[in-house]
Structures are given as C-alpha cells and as structure tokens.
PDB file of N, CA, C and O in Angstrom:
ATOM      1  N   MET A   1      43.601 -17.451 105.496  1.00  0.00           N
ATOM      2  CA  MET A   1      44.818 -17.266 106.247  1.00  0.00           C
ATOM      3  C   MET A   1      45.712 -16.235 105.553  1.00  0.00           C
ATOM      4  O   MET A   1      46.615 -16.597 104.799  1.00  0.00           O
ATOM      5  N   PRO A   2      45.460 -14.976 105.808  1.00  0.00           N
ATOM      6  CA  PRO A   2      46.200 -13.902 105.147  1.00  0.00           C
ATOM      7  C   PRO A   2      47.688 -13.876 105.509  1.00  0.00           C
ATOM      8  O   PRO A   2      48.071 -14.096 106.658  1.00  0.00           O
ATOM      9  N   VAL A   3      48.505 -13.603 104.503  1.00  0.00           N
ATOM     10  CA  VAL A   3      49.936 -13.381 104.719  1.00  0.00           C
ATOM     11  C   VAL A   3      50.095 -11.926 105.134  1.00  0.00           C
ATOM     12  O   VAL A   3      49.651 -11.025 104.421  1.00  0.00           O
ATOM     13  N   ILE A   4      50.729 -11.687 106.289  1.00  0.00           N
ATOM     14  CA  ILE A   4      50.911 -10.311 106.738  1.00  0.00           C
ATOM     15  C   ILE A   4      52.330  -9.807 106.512  1.00  0.00           C
ATOM     16  O   ILE A   4      52.564  -8.599 106.519  1.00  0.00           O
ATOM     17  N   SER A   5      53.298 -10.733 106.307  1.00  0.00           N
ATOM     18  CA  SER A   5      54.667 -10.312 106.016  1.00  0.00           C
ATOM     19  C   SER A   5      55.471 -11.487 105.464  1.00  0.00           C
ATOM     20  O   SER A   5      55.146 -12.651 105.698  1.00  0.00           O
ATOM     21  N   MET A   6      56.531 -11.149 104.725  1.00  0.00           N
ATOM     22  CA  MET A   6      57.464 -12.149 104.205  1.00  0.00           C
ATOM     23  C   MET A   6      58.864 -11.553 104.239  1.00  0.00           C
ATOM     24  O   MET A   6      59.068 -10.405 103.844  1.00  0.00           O
ATOM     25  N   PHE A   7      59.830 -12.340 104.715  1.00  0.00           N
ATOM     26  CA  PHE A   7      61.220 -11.902 104.719  1.00  0.00           C
ATOM     27  C   PHE A   7      62.139 -13.114 104.845  1.00  0.00           C
ATOM     28  O   PHE A   7      61.842 -14.062 105.573  1.00  0.00           O
ATOM     29  N   TYR A   8      63.253 -13.067 104.128  1.00  0.00           N
ATOM     30  CA  TYR A   8      64.275 -14.128 104.157  1.00  0.00           C
ATOM     31  C   TYR A   8      63.683 -15.531 103.982  1.00  0.00           C
ATOM     32  O   TYR A   8      64.133 -16.481 104.621  1.00  0.00           O
ATOM     33  N   GLY A   9      62.685 -15.652 103.127  1.00  0.00           N
ATOM     34  CA  GLY A   9      62.074 -16.955 102.870  1.00  0.00           C
ATOM     35  C   GLY A   9      61.067 -17.397 103.916  1.00  0.00           C
ATOM     36  O   GLY A   9      60.565 -18.520 103.858  1.00  0.00           O
ATOM     37  N   ILE A  10      60.764 -16.527 104.871  1.00  0.00           N
ATOM     38  CA  ILE A  10      59.816 -16.833 105.945  1.00  0.00           C
ATOM     39  C   ILE A  10      58.485 -16.157 105.619  1.00  0.00           C
ATOM     40  O   ILE A  10      58.448 -14.979 105.263  1.00  0.00           O
ATOM     41  N   ILE A  11      57.407 -16.905 105.742  1.00  0.00           N
ATOM     42  CA  ILE A  11      56.068 -16.369 105.505  1.00  0.00           C
ATOM     43  C   ILE A  11      55.347 -16.295 106.846  1.00  0.00           C
ATOM     44  O   ILE A  11      55.271 -17.281 107.579  1.00  0.00           O
ATOM     45  N   ILE A  12      54.818 -15.108 107.158  1.00  0.00           N
ATOM     46  CA  ILE A  12      54.104 -14.893 108.410  1.00  0.00           C
ATOM     47  C   ILE A  12      52.621 -14.740 108.104  1.00  0.00           C
ATOM     48  O   ILE A  12      52.232 -13.947 107.247  1.00  0.00           O
ATOM     49  N   ARG A  13      51.796 -15.508 108.815  1.00  0.00           N
ATOM     50  CA  ARG A  13      50.347 -15.475 108.618  1.00  0.00           C
ATOM     51  C   ARG A  13      49.628 -15.286 109.954  1.00  0.00           C
ATOM     52  O   ARG A  13      50.122 -15.648 111.021  1.00  0.00           O
ATOM     53  N   LEU A  14      48.452 -14.709 109.839  1.00  0.00           N
ATOM     54  CA  LEU A  14      47.495 -14.668 110.947  1.00  0.00           C
ATOM     55  C   LEU A  14      46.224 -15.320 110.419  1.00  0.00           C
ATOM     56  O   LEU A  14      45.684 -14.890 109.400  1.00  0.00           O
ATOM     57  N   TYR A  15      45.752 -16.334 111.092  1.00  0.00           N
ATOM     58  CA  TYR A  15      44.531 -16.998 110.651  1.00  0.00           C
ATOM     59  C   TYR A  15      43.330 -16.251 111.203  1.00  0.00           C
ATOM     60  O   TYR A  15      43.341 -15.803 112.349  1.00  0.00           O
ATOM     61  N   LEU A  16      42.304 -16.118 110.391  1.00  0.00           N
ATOM     62  CA  LEU A  16      41.073 -15.475 110.843  1.00  0.00           C
ATOM     63  C   LEU A  16      40.343 -16.369 111.841  1.00  0.00           C
ATOM     64  O   LEU A  16      40.303 -17.590 111.687  1.00  0.00           O
ATOM     65  N   LEU A  17      39.774 -15.752 112.852  1.00  0.00           N
ATOM     66  CA  LEU A  17      39.003 -16.459 113.886  1.00  0.00           C
ATOM     67  C   LEU A  17      39.808 -17.586 114.535  1.00  0.00           C
ATOM     68  O   LEU A  17      39.260 -18.647 114.831  1.00  0.00           O
ATOM     69  N   ASP A  18      41.100 -17.361 114.757  1.00  0.00           N
ATOM     70  CA  ASP A  18      41.994 -18.396 115.296  1.00  0.00           C
ATOM     71  C   ASP A  18      42.206 -18.240 116.797  1.00  0.00           C
ATOM     72  O   ASP A  18      43.145 -18.820 117.342  1.00  0.00           O
ATOM     73  N   ASN A  19      41.357 -17.472 117.480  1.00  0.00           N
ATOM     74  CA  ASN A  19      41.561 -17.262 118.908  1.00  0.00           C
ATOM     75  C   ASN A  19      41.192 -18.482 119.752  1.00  0.00           C
ATOM     76  O   ASN A  19      41.418 -18.470 120.962  1.00  0.00           O
ATOM     77  N   GLN A  20      40.641 -19.518 119.159  1.00  0.00           N
ATOM     78  CA  GLN A  20      40.323 -20.741 119.897  1.00  0.00           C
ATOM     79  C   GLN A  20      41.495 -21.730 119.905  1.00  0.00           C
ATOM     80  O   GLN A  20      41.574 -22.594 120.779  1.00  0.00           O
ATOM     81  N   HIS A  21      42.413 -21.600 118.921  1.00  0.00           N
ATOM     82  CA  HIS A  21      43.468 -22.592 118.724  1.00  0.00           C
ATOM     83  C   HIS A  21      44.421 -22.694 119.919  1.00  0.00           C
ATOM     84  O   HIS A  21      44.541 -23.759 120.524  1.00  0.00           O
ATOM     85  N   HIS A  22      45.088 -21.608 120.257  1.00  0.00           N
ATOM     86  CA  HIS A  22      46.012 -21.630 121.395  1.00  0.00           C
ATOM     87  C   HIS A  22      45.503 -20.747 122.531  1.00  0.00           C
ATOM     88  O   HIS A  22      46.091 -20.701 123.612  1.00  0.00           O
ATOM     89  N   ASN A  23      44.401 -20.048 122.269  1.00  0.00           N
ATOM     90  CA  ASN A  23      43.759 -19.206 123.267  1.00  0.00           C
ATOM     91  C   ASN A  23      44.577 -17.989 123.678  1.00  0.00           C
ATOM     92  O   ASN A  23      44.289 -17.386 124.712  1.00  0.00           O
ATOM     93  N   LEU A  24      45.576 -17.616 122.910  1.00  0.00           N
ATOM     94  CA  LEU A  24      46.309 -16.387 123.147  1.00  0.00           C
ATOM     95  C   LEU A  24      46.845 -15.865 121.830  1.00  0.00           C
ATOM     96  O   LEU A  24      46.999 -16.629 120.877  1.00  0.00           O
ATOM     97  N   PRO A  25      47.133 -14.564 121.763  1.00  0.00           N
ATOM     98  CA  PRO A  25      47.579 -13.972 120.501  1.00  0.00           C
ATOM     99  C   PRO A  25      48.855 -14.631 119.970  1.00  0.00           C
ATOM    100  O   PRO A  25      49.847 -14.762 120.688  1.00  0.00           O
ATOM    101  N   HIS A  26      48.808 -15.041 118.700  1.00  0.00           N
ATOM    102  CA  HIS A  26      49.950 -15.733 118.108  1.00  0.00           C
ATOM    103  C   HIS A  26      49.958 -15.554 116.595  1.00  0.00           C
ATOM    104  O   HIS A  26      48.960 -15.158 115.991  1.00  0.00           O
ATOM    105  N   ILE A  27      51.097 -15.852 116.005  1.00  0.00           N
ATOM    106  CA  ILE A  27      51.254 -15.835 114.551  1.00  0.00           C
ATOM    107  C   ILE A  27      51.683 -17.227 114.102  1.00  0.00           C
ATOM    108  O   ILE A  27      52.069 -18.069 114.913  1.00  0.00           O
ATOM    109  N   HIS A  28      51.608 -17.448 112.802  1.00  0.00           N
ATOM    110  CA  HIS A  28      52.087 -18.689 112.203  1.00  0.00           C
ATOM    111  C   HIS A  28      53.227 -18.328 111.257  1.00  0.00           C
ATOM    112  O   HIS A  28      53.063 -17.490 110.370  1.00  0.00           O
ATOM    113  N   ALA A  29      54.366 -18.954 111.446  1.00  0.00           N
ATOM    114  CA  ALA A  29      55.532 -18.698 110.599  1.00  0.00           C
ATOM    115  C   ALA A  29      55.880 -19.977 109.854  1.00  0.00           C
ATOM    116  O   ALA A  29      55.895 -21.064 110.431  1.00  0.00           O
ATOM    117  N   ARG A  30      56.163 -19.828 108.552  1.00  0.00           N
ATOM    118  CA  ARG A  30      56.530 -20.982 107.730  1.00  0.00           C
ATOM    119  C   ARG A  30      57.838 -20.687 107.016  1.00  0.00           C
ATOM    120  O   ARG A  30      58.032 -19.606 106.459  1.00  0.00           O
ATOM    121  N   TYR A  31      58.728 -21.666 107.042  1.00  0.00           N
ATOM    122  CA  TYR A  31      60.003 -21.587 106.338  1.00  0.00           C
ATOM    123  C   TYR A  31      60.284 -22.970 105.768  1.00  0.00           C
ATOM    124  O   TYR A  31      60.465 -23.932 106.515  1.00  0.00           O
ATOM    125  N   ALA A  32      60.322 -23.068 104.426  1.00  0.00           N
ATOM    126  CA  ALA A  32      60.524 -24.358 103.745  1.00  0.00           C
ATOM    127  C   ALA A  32      59.488 -25.361 104.275  1.00  0.00           C
ATOM    128  O   ALA A  32      58.289 -25.094 104.201  1.00  0.00           O
ATOM    129  N   GLU A  33      59.924 -26.488 104.797  1.00  0.00           N
ATOM    130  CA  GLU A  33      58.984 -27.492 105.295  1.00  0.00           C
ATOM    131  C   GLU A  33      58.647 -27.312 106.776  1.00  0.00           C
ATOM    132  O   GLU A  33      57.905 -28.113 107.345  1.00  0.00           O
ATOM    133  N   PHE A  34      59.187 -26.271 107.397  1.00  0.00           N
ATOM    134  CA  PHE A  34      58.980 -26.022 108.827  1.00  0.00           C
ATOM    135  C   PHE A  34      57.845 -25.023 109.041  1.00  0.00           C
ATOM    136  O   PHE A  34      57.655 -24.098 108.252  1.00  0.00           O
ATOM    137  N   GLU A  35      57.104 -25.228 110.114  1.00  0.00           N
ATOM    138  CA  GLU A  35      56.058 -24.289 110.491  1.00  0.00           C
ATOM    139  C   GLU A  35      55.923 -24.258 112.001  1.00  0.00           C
ATOM    140  O   GLU A  35      56.018 -25.291 112.663  1.00  0.00           O
ATOM    141  N   ALA A  36      55.700 -23.064 112.544  1.00  0.00           N
ATOM    142  CA  ALA A  36      55.544 -22.919 113.986  1.00  0.00           C
ATOM    143  C   ALA A  36      54.543 -21.814 114.290  1.00  0.00           C
ATOM    144  O   ALA A  36      54.368 -20.877 113.512  1.00  0.00           O
ATOM    145  N   SER A  37      53.893 -21.945 115.439  1.00  0.00           N
ATOM    146  CA  SER A  37      53.048 -20.890 115.992  1.00  0.00           C
ATOM    147  C   SER A  37      53.846 -20.238 117.108  1.00  0.00           C
ATOM    148  O   SER A  37      54.389 -20.921 117.976  1.00  0.00           O
ATOM    149  N   LEU A  38      53.915 -18.905 117.078  1.00  0.00           N
ATOM    150  CA  LEU A  38      54.675 -18.171 118.088  1.00  0.00           C
ATOM    151  C   LEU A  38      53.779 -17.149 118.769  1.00  0.00           C
ATOM    152  O   LEU A  38      53.016 -16.443 118.109  1.00  0.00           O
ATOM    153  N   GLY A  39      53.873 -17.073 120.096  1.00  0.00           N
ATOM    154  CA  GLY A  39      53.104 -16.092 120.848  1.00  0.00           C
ATOM    155  C   GLY A  39      53.596 -14.683 120.554  1.00  0.00           C
ATOM    156  O   GLY A  39      54.799 -14.452 120.431  1.00  0.00           O
ATOM    157  N   ILE A  40      52.669 -13.750 120.444  1.00  0.00           N
ATOM    158  CA  ILE A  40      53.042 -12.365 120.163  1.00  0.00           C
ATOM    159  C   ILE A  40      53.663 -11.707 121.400  1.00  0.00           C
ATOM    160  O   ILE A  40      54.590 -10.907 121.270  1.00  0.00           O
ATOM    161  N   ALA A  41      53.177 -12.026 122.566  1.00  0.00           N
ATOM    162  CA  ALA A  41      53.650 -11.377 123.794  1.00  0.00           C
ATOM    163  C   ALA A  41      55.138 -11.611 124.066  1.00  0.00           C
ATOM    164  O   ALA A  41      55.862 -10.671 124.395  1.00  0.00           O
ATOM    165  N   GLU A  42      55.589 -12.842 123.933  1.00  0.00           N
ATOM    166  CA  GLU A  42      56.966 -13.182 124.277  1.00  0.00           C
ATOM    167  C   GLU A  42      57.783 -13.757 123.129  1.00  0.00           C
ATOM    168  O   GLU A  42      59.001 -13.895 123.243  1.00  0.00           O
ATOM    169  N   GLY A  43      57.122 -14.093 122.021  1.00  0.00           N
ATOM    170  CA  GLY A  43      57.824 -14.708 120.899  1.00  0.00           C
ATOM    171  C   GLY A  43      58.155 -16.169 121.142  1.00  0.00           C
ATOM    172  O   GLY A  43      59.000 -16.741 120.453  1.00  0.00           O
ATOM    173  N   ASP A  44      57.487 -16.780 122.129  1.00  0.00           N
ATOM    174  CA  ASP A  44      57.758 -18.180 122.450  1.00  0.00           C
ATOM    175  C   ASP A  44      57.049 -19.110 121.469  1.00  0.00           C
ATOM    176  O   ASP A  44      55.984 -18.780 120.947  1.00  0.00           O
ATOM    177  N   VAL A  45      57.642 -20.259 121.227  1.00  0.00           N
ATOM    178  CA  VAL A  45      57.066 -21.256 120.314  1.00  0.00           C
ATOM    179  C   VAL A  45      55.941 -21.984 121.042  1.00  0.00           C
ATOM    180  O   VAL A  45      56.152 -22.581 122.098  1.00  0.00           O
ATOM    181  N   LEU A  46      54.755 -21.925 120.466  1.00  0.00           N
ATOM    182  CA  LEU A  46      53.587 -22.595 121.047  1.00  0.00           C
ATOM    183  C   LEU A  46      53.391 -23.982 120.460  1.00  0.00           C
ATOM    184  O   LEU A  46      52.917 -24.893 121.140  1.00  0.00           O
ATOM    185  N   ALA A  47      53.757 -24.139 119.195  1.00  0.00           N
ATOM    186  CA  ALA A  47      53.613 -25.425 118.509  1.00  0.00           C
ATOM    187  C   ALA A  47      54.521 -25.420 117.293  1.00  0.00           C
ATOM    188  O   ALA A  47      54.833 -24.364 116.743  1.00  0.00           O
ATOM    189  N   GLY A  48      54.938 -26.596 116.882  1.00  0.00           N
ATOM    190  CA  GLY A  48      55.769 -26.725 115.685  1.00  0.00           C
ATOM    191  C   GLY A  48      57.218 -26.356 115.938  1.00  0.00           C
ATOM    192  O   GLY A  48      57.667 -26.287 117.082  1.00  0.00           O
ATOM    193  N   GLU A  49      57.956 -26.116 114.832  1.00  0.00           N
ATOM    194  CA  GLU A  49      59.361 -25.765 114.958  1.00  0.00           C
ATOM    195  C   GLU A  49      59.850 -25.026 113.719  1.00  0.00           C
ATOM    196  O   GLU A  49      59.303 -25.172 112.626  1.00  0.00           O
ATOM    197  N   LEU A  50      60.888 -24.236 113.920  1.00  0.00           N
ATOM    198  CA  LEU A  50      61.611 -23.545 112.855  1.00  0.00           C
ATOM    199  C   LEU A  50      63.094 -23.766 113.101  1.00  0.00           C
ATOM    200  O   LEU A  50      63.498 -23.975 114.244  1.00  0.00           O
ATOM    201  N   PRO A  51      63.924 -23.724 112.046  1.00  0.00           N
ATOM    202  CA  PRO A  51      65.366 -23.779 112.276  1.00  0.00           C
ATOM    203  C   PRO A  51      65.783 -22.603 113.169  1.00  0.00           C
ATOM    204  O   PRO A  51      65.148 -21.548 113.148  1.00  0.00           O
ATOM    205  N   ARG A  52      66.833 -22.787 113.938  1.00  0.00           N
ATOM    206  CA  ARG A  52      67.273 -21.804 114.934  1.00  0.00           C
ATOM    207  C   ARG A  52      67.435 -20.395 114.360  1.00  0.00           C
ATOM    208  O   ARG A  52      66.956 -19.430 114.957  1.00  0.00           O
ATOM    209  N   LYS A  53      68.100 -20.264 113.220  1.00  0.00           N
ATOM    210  CA  LYS A  53      68.339 -18.949 112.615  1.00  0.00           C
ATOM    211  C   LYS A  53      67.022 -18.264 112.255  1.00  0.00           C
ATOM    212  O   LYS A  53      66.838 -17.084 112.555  1.00  0.00           O
ATOM    213  N   GLN A  54      66.114 -18.986 111.622  1.00  0.00           N
ATOM    214  CA  GLN A  54      64.834 -18.412 111.214  1.00  0.00           C
ATOM    215  C   GLN A  54      63.963 -18.088 112.432  1.00  0.00           C
ATOM    216  O   GLN A  54      63.234 -17.097 112.430  1.00  0.00           O
ATOM    217  N   LEU A  55      64.040 -18.917 113.459  1.00  0.00           N
ATOM    218  CA  LEU A  55      63.304 -18.641 114.692  1.00  0.00           C
ATOM    219  C   LEU A  55      63.758 -17.318 115.293  1.00  0.00           C
ATOM    220  O   LEU A  55      62.929 -16.506 115.703  1.00  0.00           O
ATOM    221  N   ARG A  56      65.064 -17.095 115.347  1.00  0.00           N
ATOM    222  CA  ARG A  56      65.610 -15.839 115.898  1.00  0.00           C
ATOM    223  C   ARG A  56      65.168 -14.636 115.062  1.00  0.00           C
ATOM    224  O   ARG A  56      64.873 -13.574 115.610  1.00  0.00           O
ATOM    225  N   LEU A  57      65.123 -14.798 113.740  1.00  0.00           N
ATOM    226  CA  LEU A  57      64.661 -13.709 112.871  1.00  0.00           C
ATOM    227  C   LEU A  57      63.196 -13.376 113.152  1.00  0.00           C
ATOM    228  O   LEU A  57      62.833 -12.204 113.256  1.00  0.00           O
ATOM    229  N   VAL A  58      62.366 -14.395 113.273  1.00  0.00           N
ATOM    230  CA  VAL A  58      60.946 -14.169 113.543  1.00  0.00           C
ATOM    231  C   VAL A  58      60.764 -13.527 114.922  1.00  0.00           C
ATOM    232  O   VAL A  58      59.943 -12.623 115.076  1.00  0.00           O
ATOM    233  N   GLN A  59      61.508 -13.976 115.907  1.00  0.00           N
ATOM    234  CA  GLN A  59      61.395 -13.397 117.240  1.00  0.00           C
ATOM    235  C   GLN A  59      61.828 -11.928 117.258  1.00  0.00           C
ATOM    236  O   GLN A  59      61.222 -11.111 117.952  1.00  0.00           O
ATOM    237  N   ALA A  60      62.867 -11.594 116.502  1.00  0.00           N
ATOM    238  CA  ALA A  60      63.297 -10.195 116.393  1.00  0.00           C
ATOM    239  C   ALA A  60      62.216  -9.367 115.709  1.00  0.00           C
ATOM    240  O   ALA A  60      61.944  -8.239 116.121  1.00  0.00           O
ATOM    241  N   TRP A  61      61.607  -9.914 114.679  1.00  0.00           N
ATOM    242  CA  TRP A  61      60.534  -9.224 113.958  1.00  0.00           C
ATOM    243  C   TRP A  61      59.333  -8.988 114.875  1.00  0.00           C
ATOM    244  O   TRP A  61      58.742  -7.908 114.858  1.00  0.00           O
ATOM    245  N   ILE A  62      58.974  -9.988 115.669  1.00  0.00           N
ATOM    246  CA  ILE A  62      57.873  -9.838 116.626  1.00  0.00           C
ATOM    247  C   ILE A  62      58.184  -8.699 117.592  1.00  0.00           C
ATOM    248  O   ILE A  62      57.320  -7.868 117.870  1.00  0.00           O
ATOM    249  N   GLU A  63      59.392  -8.658 118.095  1.00  0.00           N
ATOM    250  CA  GLU A  63      59.805  -7.612 119.041  1.00  0.00           C
ATOM    251  C   GLU A  63      59.615  -6.219 118.431  1.00  0.00           C
ATOM    252  O   GLU A  63      59.128  -5.306 119.098  1.00  0.00           O
ATOM    253  N   LEU A  64      59.998  -6.066 117.172  1.00  0.00           N
ATOM    254  CA  LEU A  64      59.908  -4.769 116.487  1.00  0.00           C
ATOM    255  C   LEU A  64      58.467  -4.358 116.167  1.00  0.00           C
ATOM    256  O   LEU A  64      58.166  -3.166 116.095  1.00  0.00           O
ATOM    257  N   HIS A  65      57.590  -5.322 115.978  1.00  0.00           N
ATOM    258  CA  HIS A  65      56.241  -5.032 115.488  1.00  0.00           C
ATOM    259  C   HIS A  65      55.137  -5.503 116.437  1.00  0.00           C
ATOM    260  O   HIS A  65      54.013  -5.744 115.997  1.00  0.00           O
ATOM    261  N   ARG A  66      55.435  -5.636 117.713  1.00  0.00           N
ATOM    262  CA  ARG A  66      54.470  -6.195 118.669  1.00  0.00           C
ATOM    263  C   ARG A  66      53.143  -5.418 118.693  1.00  0.00           C
ATOM    264  O   ARG A  66      52.075  -6.030 118.702  1.00  0.00           O
ATOM    265  N   ASP A  67      53.199  -4.099 118.704  1.00  0.00           N
ATOM    266  CA  ASP A  67      51.959  -3.310 118.753  1.00  0.00           C
ATOM    267  C   ASP A  67      51.114  -3.525 117.499  1.00  0.00           C
ATOM    268  O   ASP A  67      49.897  -3.691 117.583  1.00  0.00           O
ATOM    269  N   GLU A  68      51.767  -3.520 116.341  1.00  0.00           N
ATOM    270  CA  GLU A  68      51.051  -3.758 115.085  1.00  0.00           C
ATOM    271  C   GLU A  68      50.458  -5.173 115.058  1.00  0.00           C
ATOM    272  O   GLU A  68      49.342  -5.378 114.581  1.00  0.00           O
ATOM    273  N   LEU A  69      51.212  -6.134 115.571  1.00  0.00           N
ATOM    274  CA  LEU A  69      50.735  -7.518 115.604  1.00  0.00           C
ATOM    275  C   LEU A  69      49.512  -7.662 116.501  1.00  0.00           C
ATOM    276  O   LEU A  69      48.575  -8.386 116.167  1.00  0.00           O
ATOM    277  N   MET A  70      49.521  -6.978 117.634  1.00  0.00           N
ATOM    278  CA  MET A  70      48.362  -7.059 118.533  1.00  0.00           C
ATOM    279  C   MET A  70      47.132  -6.436 117.878  1.00  0.00           C
ATOM    280  O   MET A  70      46.024  -6.953 118.020  1.00  0.00           O
ATOM    281  N   ALA A  71      47.322  -5.333 117.163  1.00  0.00           N
ATOM    282  CA  ALA A  71      46.202  -4.709 116.451  1.00  0.00           C
ATOM    283  C   ALA A  71      45.680  -5.654 115.360  1.00  0.00           C
ATOM    284  O   ALA A  71      44.470  -5.810 115.192  1.00  0.00           O
ATOM    285  N   ASP A  72      46.604  -6.281 114.623  1.00  0.00           N
ATOM    286  CA  ASP A  72      46.211  -7.249 113.595  1.00  0.00           C
ATOM    287  C   ASP A  72      45.526  -8.462 114.210  1.00  0.00           C
ATOM    288  O   ASP A  72      44.574  -8.991 113.636  1.00  0.00           O
ATOM    289  N   TRP A  73      45.999  -8.906 115.367  1.00  0.00           N
ATOM    290  CA  TRP A  73      45.399 -10.057 116.045  1.00  0.00           C
ATOM    291  C   TRP A  73      43.923  -9.769 116.354  1.00  0.00           C
ATOM    292  O   TRP A  73      43.058 -10.617 116.137  1.00  0.00           O
ATOM    293  N   GLU A  74      43.654  -8.569 116.858  1.00  0.00           N
ATOM    294  CA  GLU A  74      42.274  -8.200 117.180  1.00  0.00           C
ATOM    295  C   GLU A  74      41.394  -8.246 115.926  1.00  0.00           C
ATOM    296  O   GLU A  74      40.273  -8.752 115.964  1.00  0.00           O
ATOM    297  N   LEU A  75      41.910  -7.719 114.828  1.00  0.00           N
ATOM    298  CA  LEU A  75      41.158  -7.761 113.571  1.00  0.00           C
ATOM    299  C   LEU A  75      40.878  -9.203 113.148  1.00  0.00           C
ATOM    300  O   LEU A  75      39.740  -9.566 112.853  1.00  0.00           O
ATOM    301  N   ALA A  76      41.935 -10.019 113.123  1.00  0.00           N
ATOM    302  CA  ALA A  76      41.803 -11.407 112.663  1.00  0.00           C
ATOM    303  C   ALA A  76      40.897 -12.221 113.585  1.00  0.00           C
ATOM    304  O   ALA A  76      40.116 -13.047 113.112  1.00  0.00           O
ATOM    305  N   ALA A  77      40.994 -11.995 114.893  1.00  0.00           N
ATOM    306  CA  ALA A  77      40.158 -12.732 115.843  1.00  0.00           C
ATOM    307  C   ALA A  77      38.679 -12.410 115.644  1.00  0.00           C
ATOM    308  O   ALA A  77      37.810 -13.214 115.979  1.00  0.00           O
ATOM    309  N   ASN A  78      38.401 -11.225 115.094  1.00  0.00           N
ATOM    310  CA  ASN A  78      37.025 -10.817 114.814  1.00  0.00           C
ATOM    311  C   ASN A  78      36.601 -11.120 113.379  1.00  0.00           C
ATOM    312  O   ASN A  78      35.525 -10.707 112.948  1.00  0.00           O
ATOM    313  N   GLY A  79      37.443 -11.837 112.644  1.00  0.00           N
ATOM    314  CA  GLY A  79      37.102 -12.239 111.287  1.00  0.00           C
ATOM    315  C   GLY A  79      37.400 -11.200 110.228  1.00  0.00           C
ATOM    316  O   GLY A  79      36.983 -11.351 109.080  1.00  0.00           O
ATOM    317  N   GLU A  80      38.127 -10.129 110.601  1.00  0.00           N
ATOM    318  CA  GLU A  80      38.477  -9.085 109.653  1.00  0.00           C
ATOM    319  C   GLU A  80      39.889  -9.307 109.118  1.00  0.00           C
ATOM    320  O   GLU A  80      40.728  -9.896 109.800  1.00  0.00           O
ATOM    321  N   LEU A  81      40.149  -8.840 107.910  1.00  0.00           N
ATOM    322  CA  LEU A  81      41.488  -9.000 107.323  1.00  0.00           C
ATOM    323  C   LEU A  81      42.502  -8.122 108.036  1.00  0.00           C
ATOM    324  O   LEU A  81      42.270  -6.926 108.210  1.00  0.00           O
ATOM    325  N   PRO A  82      43.634  -8.705 108.455  1.00  0.00           N
ATOM    326  CA  PRO A  82      44.681  -7.915 109.101  1.00  0.00           C
ATOM    327  C   PRO A  82      45.476  -7.111 108.056  1.00  0.00           C
ATOM    328  O   PRO A  82      45.457  -7.423 106.866  1.00  0.00           O
ATOM    329  N   TYR A  83      46.165  -6.083 108.529  1.00  0.00           N
ATOM    330  CA  TYR A  83      47.000  -5.262 107.668  1.00  0.00           C
ATOM    331  C   TYR A  83      48.360  -5.923 107.446  1.00  0.00           C
ATOM    332  O   TYR A  83      48.809  -6.718 108.271  1.00  0.00           O
ATOM    333  N   LYS A  84      49.008  -5.596 106.338  1.00  0.00           N
ATOM    334  CA  LYS A  84      50.379  -6.046 106.077  1.00  0.00           C
ATOM    335  C   LYS A  84      51.310  -5.320 107.048  1.00  0.00           C
ATOM    336  O   LYS A  84      51.056  -4.178 107.432  1.00  0.00           O
ATOM    337  N   ILE A  85      52.380  -5.993 107.435  1.00  0.00           N
ATOM    338  CA  ILE A  85      53.382  -5.420 108.334  1.00  0.00           C
ATOM    339  C   ILE A  85      54.728  -5.482 107.629  1.00  0.00           C
ATOM    340  O   ILE A  85      55.048  -6.477 106.979  1.00  0.00           O
ATOM    341  N   ASP A  86      55.512  -4.427 107.756  1.00  0.00           N
ATOM    342  CA  ASP A  86      56.814  -4.352 107.086  1.00  0.00           C
ATOM    343  C   ASP A  86      57.699  -5.556 107.438  1.00  0.00           C
ATOM    344  O   ASP A  86      57.690  -6.029 108.574  1.00  0.00           O
ATOM    345  N   PRO A  87      58.452  -6.037 106.466  1.00  0.00           N
ATOM    346  CA  PRO A  87      59.368  -7.156 106.736  1.00  0.00           C
ATOM    347  C   PRO A  87      60.553  -6.709 107.581  1.00  0.00           C
ATOM    348  O   PRO A  87      60.726  -5.522 107.857  1.00  0.00           O
ATOM    349  N   LEU A  88      61.350  -7.664 107.980  1.00  0.00           N
ATOM    350  CA  LEU A  88      62.540  -7.413 108.781  1.00  0.00           C
ATOM    351  C   LEU A  88      63.613  -6.784 107.918  1.00  0.00           C
ATOM    352  O   LEU A  88      64.704  -6.491 108.405  1.00  0.00           O
TER     353      LEU A  88
END
C-alpha cells in the first residue's frame, strides 16, 4: 500500500490491485485514528470517515490532482507502483 502523498498530518495511499474493493477509482486517506476511502471522480466518501476539516483538505487535493490520481489508479490497479503526487 504505497503512500503517494502526505500533508497536514494526512497520509494518502493507493492500494495495489484494489479495483475489486469499491469497484471504482478511489484513494485511502488516514488522519490520526480516522481513515476513509474517497472516490477520485467526485471526492465522495465511499467508506469510513475523516474529521470535517481534513475531509475538505483531501477533497481539495483530489480536485487539484485528479488527472494524476487517475493515472496512478491505473498503475496501482495493474499491480504497478504509483508515482508520488505533490502535497497540498
């Protein structure tokens, strides 16, 4: 489960071969004891939870890096290591 970015105490990961889990492109965000899966297309929460402030930060980051995230998703879904993405 490679870390692709970190900012403001939030760790963003893409799991390899994770296209079966929610069946759509998504990331995993962790902050303290909170963890959530967020869709790349809309930034919606698919599972779990994050505090409101951190959720908004992750959603803004997704908006800024959507194309890079989709490229990384394709790599990870095929079992390849995704590239690092600049933090917020």
